[in-house]
C-alpha positions in Angstrom: 102.4 -8.7 29.6 103.4 -7.9 34.0 99.8 -7.0 35.7 102.1 -3.2 35.4 101.7 -3.5 31.8 98.4 -4.7 31.1 96.5 -1.9 33.5 98.6 1.1 31.9 97.7 -0.7 28.7 93.2 -1.0 29.8 93.7 2.5 31.4 95.3 4.3 28.4 92.2 2.6 26.5 90.0 4.3 28.7 92.0 7.1 28.6 91.7 7.6 25.0 87.9 6.5 24.9 86.8 9.4 27.4 88.4 12.0 24.9 87.1 10.2 22.4 83.3 10.6 23.4 84.5 14.3 24.7 85.0 13.5 28.1 81.5 11.7 28.8 80.1 9.1 28.3 77.8 9.2 24.5 74.3 7.9 25.3 72.5 7.1 22.2 70.6 9.4 20.2 67.2 10.6 22.6 64.3 9.2 19.9 61.3 8.3 22.2 59.1 11.9 22.9 58.3 13.1 26.8 55.7 11.3 28.0 53.0 13.4 29.7 50.7 11.4 32.4 48.0 11.9 34.9 47.7 10.0 37.4 45.6 9.6 40.3 46.8 7.5 43.6 45.2 6.2 46.9 47.3 6.9 50.6 49.0 4.0 51.5 47.4 4.5 54.8 43.1 4.7 55.7 42.5 3.2 52.3 41.6 -0.4 50.5 44.7 -2.3 49.8 43.2 -2.4 45.6 43.6 1.0 45.0 47.2 2.5 43.7 49.6 3.8 46.7 53.2 4.2 44.0 54.1 4.9 40.9 56.8 3.4 39.2 58.6 6.3 36.6 59.7 3.6 34.6 56.2 1.3 34.3 54.0 4.8 33.7 51.9 3.2 36.1 50.6 3.3 39.4 50.6 0.8 41.4 49.8 -2.0 44.2 53.1 -1.5 47.5 51.3 -5.2 48.0 52.2 -6.1 44.6 55.2 -5.4 44.2 58.0 -3.5 45.0 58.8 -1.8 41.1 57.4 2.4 41.9 60.4 5.3 42.7 57.1 6.7 45.1 54.7 6.3 47.0 51.3 8.6 48.4 50.3 8.9 52.1 48.4 11.0 54.5 49.4 11.0 58.3 50.6 13.0 61.2 54.0 15.3 60.6 55.9 13.6 62.6 55.8 10.5 61.4 57.8 11.7 58.4 59.8 13.3 60.0 58.2 17.2 58.8 56.4 19.0 62.1 54.6 18.2 65.4 51.8 15.1 65.8 49.3 17.1 65.6 49.8 18.0 62.1 47.9 16.0 59.5 50.2 16.2 56.2 50.4 14.9 52.7 53.5 13.4 51.9 55.5 11.5 48.7 57.9 9.1 50.2 60.9 7.6 47.8 61.5 3.7 47.6 64.1 4.2 50.0 61.1 4.9 52.7 60.7 1.7 52.5 64.0 -0.1 53.9 64.9 0.3 49.9 68.7 1.3 48.3 68.1 5.0 48.0 67.4 4.8 44.7 65.0 7.6 43.3 64.5 10.9 44.8 63.0 14.9 44.9 64.5 18.0 44.4 62.3 21.3 45.3 61.7 23.3 42.2 61.8 27.5 42.2 60.2 28.0 39.7 56.2 26.8 37.7 56.1 23.7 36.7 55.8 24.4 32.7 58.8 26.7 32.7 60.7 23.5 33.8 63.0 22.5 30.7 65.7 20.9 31.9 66.0 18.5 35.2 69.1 18.8 36.9 71.6 15.8 37.3 72.2 15.4 40.8 70.8 16.4 43.9 68.0 14.6 44.7 66.3 13.6 47.8 66.3 10.0 47.5 65.7 9.1 52.2 63.0 11.4 53.0 59.2 12.0 52.3 58.8 15.3 50.9 55.9 17.9 52.5 53.1 18.4 49.1 50.3 20.4 48.8 48.2 21.4 45.8 50.0 23.8 43.2 52.7 22.1 44.2 56.4 21.3 41.8 59.3 18.8 42.3 61.9 17.0 40.0 61.5 12.9 40.3 63.8 10.7 38.9 63.9 6.8 38.7 65.3 3.9 39.7 68.5 3.6 37.4 68.3 2.0 34.7 71.2 0.6 32.2 71.6 3.0 29.2 74.1 1.7 27.2 77.2 -1.3 27.8 78.1 0.2 31.4 76.5 3.4 31.9 73.4 3.4 34.3 71.0 6.1 35.0 67.8 7.3 36.0 64.7 8.5 34.2 63.5 12.0 35.6 60.9 14.0 35.0 59.2 16.8 37.0 55.8 16.8 38.7 52.5 18.8 39.6 50.3 18.0 42.3 46.9 19.3 40.4 44.8 17.5 43.5 44.7 17.1 46.5 41.8 15.4 49.7 42.5 14.9 53.0 39.0 13.3 52.9 39.2 11.1 50.1 42.5 10.8 50.4 43.7 11.3 47.6 46.4 13.1 44.9 45.9 13.7 40.9 49.3 14.7 40.0 50.5 15.6 36.3 54.0 14.3 35.1 56.8 14.7 31.6 58.2 12.8 32.2 61.7 12.0 29.6 61.7 8.2 28.4 64.8 8.4 27.2 67.1 6.4 29.3 69.8 10.0 30.6 67.9 12.3 29.2 67.2 15.4 31.3 64.6 17.3 29.0 60.7 18.0 30.5 59.3 19.9 27.0 55.7 17.9 26.7 56.2 15.8 23.1 58.9 16.9 22.3 62.4 14.7 21.9 65.0 15.2 24.6 68.9 17.0 23.1 70.1 17.1 26.8 
């Protein structure tokens, strides 16, 4: 068989496979209940190195950035100009994605426009993967993890929502509540439920 015929046969097989799946890749059925966590992270700067400053959505744990690169976002407090979010005279709290540390853009944030408890499904796309986001007590965001292999050849992040419960500039820490969809590629964010989307 010629190269052209082989390529045509492969494209036809791929098209038939996609048509059988409704035009979209099929994820394995969701089997995990959405997780809820309350975490405490300490600023990257001005705190002891022994305190966790980052969080891993895949590991469901606060981590130290001097011990691992397996995290999805970190917390810091500092002059707004350091983060490209205002003048040096303003001190702000931020969450920063992996890109901030020189990694490839992978995981990011979208500011939510509705209250935390009313957010039921995370957006699939549109996450800011490169910039720090300013946070205050009550700030609500959608967040994604690093991408992971869900099924043969299908790669998606883990989706979550977060709300900042407490922010202390004196103690240089943030207390954050998260609801995390543990099912790779699924975006449902109703607590204590198995998602369908």
